[in-house]
VEXKOLDREN-482854 format. One line per field, with one value per residue (C-alpha): residue in one letter; residue number from 1; y, x, z. Coordinates in steps of 0.5 Angstrom, whole numbers, plus 500, padded with zeros to 3 digits. Layout:
BEGIN
residu: [A,...] .
num: [NUM,...] .
v: [Y,...] .
u: [X,...] .
w: [Z,...] .
END
This chain:
BEGIN
residu: [M,I,S,N,S,L,W,F,L,L,I,G,G,L,L,L,F,M,G,L,T,A,S,R,L,K,V,L,P,V,T,S,A,I,I,Y,L,A,V,G,M,L,V,G,P,T,V,L,N,L,F,H,F,N,P,L,R,E,S,A,L,L,E,V,L,T,E,V,A,V,L,I,S,L,F,S,A,G,V,K,M,P,A,P,V,N,F,K,T,W,R,T,P,V,L,L,A,T,V,S,M,A,A,T,V,A,M,V,A,A,F,G,S,Y,F,L,G,L,P,L,G,A,A,V,L,L,G,A,I,V,A,P,T,D,P,V,L,A,T,D,V,Q,I,R,H,P,G,D,H,D,Q,L,R,F,T,L,T,C,E,A,S,M,N,D,G,S,A,F,P,F,V,I,L,G,L,G,L,L,G,L,H,D,V,G,E,T,G,M,P,W,V,L,L,H,V,V,W,A,T,A,A,G,V,S,L,G,V,V,S,G,V,V,L,A,R,L,I,W,K,I,R,G,Q,Q,Q,N,R,E,L,L,D,D,F,L,G,L,G,L,I,G,V,V,Y,G,L,S,V,L,I,D,A,W,G,F,L,A,V,F,F,A,A,V,A,L,H,Q,T,E,L,K,L,A,S,V,V,K,R,E,Q,E,M,P,Q,Q,P,C,L,T,S,G,V,I,A,T,Q,P,K,I,A,S,A,A,E,I,H,A,T,A,E,A,E,V,D,S,P,V,T,V,S,A,A,S,L,V,F,K,E,H,L,E,R,L,S,E,V,L,L,I,L,L,V,G,G,M,L,F,I,D,S,W,S,W,Q,A,V,G,F,A,L,F,L,F,L,V,A,R,P,L,S,V,M,L,G,M,L,G,S,G,A,S,W,R,M,R,A,M,T,G,W,F,G,V,R,G,I,G,S,L,Y,Y,L,M,F,A,I,Q,H,G,L,P,Q,F,L,S,M,Q,L,M,Q,L,T,L,I,V,V,A,L,S,I,V,M,H,G,I,S,V,K,P,F,M,N,I,F,W,H,R,K,R] .
num: [1,2,3,4,5,6,7,8,9,10,11,12,13,14,15,16,17,18,19,20,21,22,23,24,25,26,27,28,29,30,31,32,33,34,35,36,37,38,39,40,41,42,43,44,45,46,47,48,49,50,51,52,53,54,55,56,57,58,59,60,61,62,63,64,65,66,67,68,69,70,71,72,73,74,75,76,77,78,79,80,81,82,83,84,85,86,87,88,89,90,91,92,93,94,95,96,97,98,99,100,101,102,103,104,105,106,107,108,109,110,111,112,113,114,115,116,117,118,119,120,121,122,123,124,125,126,127,128,129,130,131,132,133,134,135,136,137,138,139,140,141,142,143,144,145,146,147,148,149,150,151,152,153,154,155,156,157,158,159,160,161,162,163,164,165,166,167,168,169,170,171,172,173,174,175,176,177,178,179,180,181,182,183,184,185,186,187,188,189,190,191,192,193,194,195,196,197,198,199,200,201,202,203,204,205,206,207,208,209,210,211,212,213,214,215,216,217,218,219,220,221,222,223,224,225,226,227,228,229,230,231,232,233,234,235,236,237,238,239,240,241,242,243,244,245,246,247,248,249,250,251,252,253,254,255,256,257,258,259,260,261,262,263,264,265,266,267,268,269,270,271,272,273,274,275,276,277,278,279,280,281,282,283,284,285,286,287,288,289,290,291,292,293,294,295,296,297,298,299,300,301,302,303,304,305,306,307,308,309,310,311,312,313,314,315,316,317,318,319,320,321,322,323,324,325,326,327,328,329,330,331,332,333,334,335,336,337,338,339,340,341,342,343,344,345,346,347,348,349,350,351,352,353,354,355,356,357,358,359,360,361,362,363,364,365,366,367,368,369,370,371,372,373,374,375,376,377,378,379,380,381,382,383,384,385,386,387,388,389,390,391,392,393,394,395,396,397,398,399,400,401,402,403,404,405,406,407,408,409,410,411,412,413,414,415,416,417,418,419,420,421,422,423,424,425,426,427,428,429,430,431,432,433,434,435,436,437,438,439,440,441,442,443,444,445,446,447,448] .
v: [499,507,512,518,520,517,520,526,525,522,528,533,530,529,536,539,534,537,545,544,540,544,548,541,537,542,539,532,528,526,530,530,526,521,521,522,515,512,514,511,505,504,504,501,494,493,493,495,494,500,501,499,505,500,504,500,500,508,509,515,519,518,520,527,528,527,530,537,536,537,542,546,545,546,553,554,552,556,563,562,561,566,573,574,567,566,561,560,559,555,551,545,543,543,538,534,534,532,528,526,524,520,516,514,511,508,505,502,499,495,493,491,487,483,483,483,479,487,486,492,497,496,496,503,505,504,508,514,513,513,517,524,527,530,537,535,531,535,541,540,542,547,554,557,565,568,571,564,564,557,554,546,548,552,545,541,546,547,540,537,542,540,534,532,535,532,524,525,523,517,515,515,510,506,505,506,500,496,497,502,508,510,512,510,504,508,513,518,521,520,525,530,530,528,531,536,539,538,540,547,548,547,551,557,557,557,563,568,566,568,574,576,576,579,585,585,586,591,594,594,596,602,606,606,599,601,598,591,584,576,574,567,566,569,565,559,561,561,553,552,556,554,546,547,549,544,539,542,543,536,540,537,542,541,544,549,551,551,556,560,561,563,568,571,572,575,580,582,583,587,592,593,594,600,604,604,605,611,614,613,617,624,629,632,639,639,646,645,651,655,652,647,640,634,628,621,617,611,605,600,593,591,596,593,586,589,591,586,582,588,585,588,595,594,593,586,582,576,571,573,574,568,564,563,560,555,552,551,546,543,541,539,534,532,530,527,523,520,517,514,511,509,505,502,497,491,487,483,489,489,485,483,485,491,493,492,495,502,502,501,507,511,508,506,509,517,519,516,520,526,525,525,531,536,534,540,544,547,544,541,535,536,540,534,528,533,533,525,523,528,525,524,521,521,524,525,517,515,521,517,510,512,515,509,506,510,509,501,498,490,489,484,489,495,490,490,496,499,495,497,504,504,501,507,512,510,508,515,519,514,514,522,524,522,524,531,535,532,532,539,542,538,542,548,548,545,550,556] .
u: [500,502,505,502,509,508,501,504,511,505,501,507,510,504,501,510,509,502,503,510,508,502,503,506,501,495,498,498,491,490,487,489,484,486,493,490,487,493,497,491,492,499,500,492,490,492,499,504,498,501,495,487,480,475,469,464,468,469,462,461,467,467,459,462,468,464,458,463,466,460,457,464,463,455,458,463,459,452,458,459,453,452,447,442,438,432,427,430,437,435,430,436,439,433,429,437,436,430,427,434,435,430,431,438,434,429,434,439,434,432,439,441,433,434,441,446,440,438,431,427,429,437,436,433,438,443,440,439,447,450,445,447,453,458,461,467,471,467,472,475,468,464,464,471,470,462,463,464,457,459,453,456,459,453,449,454,456,448,445,451,449,442,442,445,439,434,437,435,429,430,435,429,426,431,430,423,422,428,424,429,424,418,415,407,404,401,407,404,408,414,412,409,414,421,420,415,416,424,425,420,423,431,430,427,431,436,433,431,439,442,439,438,445,448,442,445,453,451,448,454,459,455,455,462,464,470,468,472,469,472,469,472,468,462,461,463,458,453,454,453,447,443,445,443,436,436,437,432,426,427,429,434,440,444,439,438,446,446,442,444,451,446,442,448,452,446,444,450,451,445,446,453,451,446,451,457,450,448,456,457,450,450,447,441,438,430,427,425,422,426,433,436,437,440,437,440,436,434,436,431,432,434,440,442,443,447,451,451,457,462,465,473,470,465,466,469,463,463,462,467,472,471,470,478,479,472,476,483,478,475,482,484,478,479,486,484,478,481,487,482,478,484,485,479,479,482,485,478,473,474,469,466,459,462,465,459,454,459,460,452,451,456,455,446,443,446,446,439,437,440,436,429,432,434,428,426,431,434,440,445,447,454,452,447,453,458,453,451,458,460,457,461,461,464,464,457,456,460,456,450,452,454,448,445,449,449,441,441,443,445,452,451,447,453,458,456,453,460,464,460,459,467,468,463,467,474,472,469,475,479,475,472,478,483,477,476,481,480,473,473,478,475,467,471,474,468,464,468] .
w: [500,498,505,506,504,497,496,497,492,487,487,487,481,477,478,476,471,468,470,466,460,459,452,450,452,448,441,443,442,450,455,462,464,461,464,470,469,466,473,476,473,474,482,481,481,474,474,480,486,490,493,491,493,495,494,497,504,503,499,505,503,495,496,499,494,488,491,491,486,482,486,483,477,476,480,475,469,471,471,465,461,456,456,455,458,453,451,443,446,452,448,446,452,456,451,452,459,459,453,452,459,460,453,455,461,459,453,458,463,457,455,463,463,457,456,463,467,471,476,473,479,478,470,471,477,472,467,471,473,467,463,465,461,466,467,471,465,460,460,453,450,455,453,456,458,460,452,449,443,440,440,440,446,450,448,452,457,460,457,462,468,468,467,473,477,471,473,480,480,476,481,486,482,480,489,489,485,489,496,498,497,497,491,492,489,483,483,484,490,485,481,484,490,486,480,480,487,487,480,480,487,486,479,483,489,485,481,487,491,485,484,492,492,486,488,496,493,488,495,499,493,492,486,484,486,489,497,497,499,499,492,493,500,497,491,496,501,495,493,501,503,496,496,504,503,497,501,508,503,498,492,487,489,483,480,485,484,477,476,482,479,471,475,480,473,470,475,475,467,468,473,470,464,466,470,463,459,464,465,457,455,453,458,455,458,460,463,470,473,469,470,466,469,466,465,463,457,459,456,453,455,447,449,455,453,447,452,457,455,455,460,459,462,468,475,477,478,483,479,474,480,483,477,476,484,483,476,480,485,480,477,482,484,477,479,486,483,477,481,484,479,477,484,483,476,476,470,471,471,464,462,454,458,461,455,451,455,455,447,446,451,447,441,441,446,447,439,439,444,441,435,439,444,437,433,430,432,426,428,423,421,423,430,431,430,435,440,440,441,446,451,457,463,470,476,477,475,480,485,483,485,491,493,492,495,501,501,502,494,496,496,490,485,488,486,479,478,480,475,469,472,472,465,462,466,464,456,456,459,453,448,448,451,445,439,442,439,432,432,434,429,423,426,426,420,416,420,417] .
END
């Protein structure tokens, strides 16, 4: 087993290597996650067997680690959403996070029941675990900054952020079919509480919290925006408060945190654009009781939205100032968790059954569900194909599995679902990681 000193050497050396070779790695057809996975498998049971992380024994710890990683990634994604938010731009991601999500769960459940011999509840649970795409490991296909208006990146980022919440009702349904959660005899309590209420409450709580915090910060900083605040603490505090309230009111916390970040960023942009336009607008004379006064021209909503993304000269916002810190936390969590994934895998984990299931998910279930979700979207077939391929699975799937284990999933089912999930995550890291750079280059070249 690796001692604490060797763990420091391993992780420290890996971070130094990645930091020193970052520019050279950018030109190679690999992602950082592939390197972390390879190192984890090298020192894990697959090759050297220097350590083995037992996910069943450490399920409580792994649930917390993956939960925190997903929350930080959701906040980072939310504050990068371009303005303004409207139905036209969000229609496709919403359909992917709902229609495509449900279709994927259904196809995986059918595959698990007929070909893997799983009971119906376990098959539905497996679908809920692997159906959502991942906001943590999909860095190379995510929106890069708040001003990034690339439609493919926006669609993938927004979908991954929302379907982390929309997967939860299916997780609860699977547990209910296994007798581990009360979903009612007719399923109506599940629909009302875990679908309707939890979703609506999560989105509403997130939006209200983000707007209130943005306006409170703006008021404290004053008109000149010169009062210093701890932006990183404010971002982390928003995550903690929103997620804690969500748990208390039985709302989906992942949805709440994402929409809180979106609302925080959008509100700050609107407030900043109003102040900037007032400062730049020429003063128009008007007569008031015989005295010449000046009165600024009121900007229209269209003019406000047109300048909302001009953040370079705008006042510093919490959403932008805390983003770098959150992305650093996201990268550190990626290093740790992918190393642990490598330390969970054995040679016999790569069974034909597990690999065949992963290929079915990537090559059949994901593309078909995306085509269904994007019907009538007007998107090009190239756009649909790229969206269908880049459904990265990762840390979110591990969290749902740990959540199920902590809620009493039997050990024999836990071991079977664990093997399937780990192979899905590992193959996703390799297949999507190798293809992201050449595929994105081809997409951009043909787009031009």
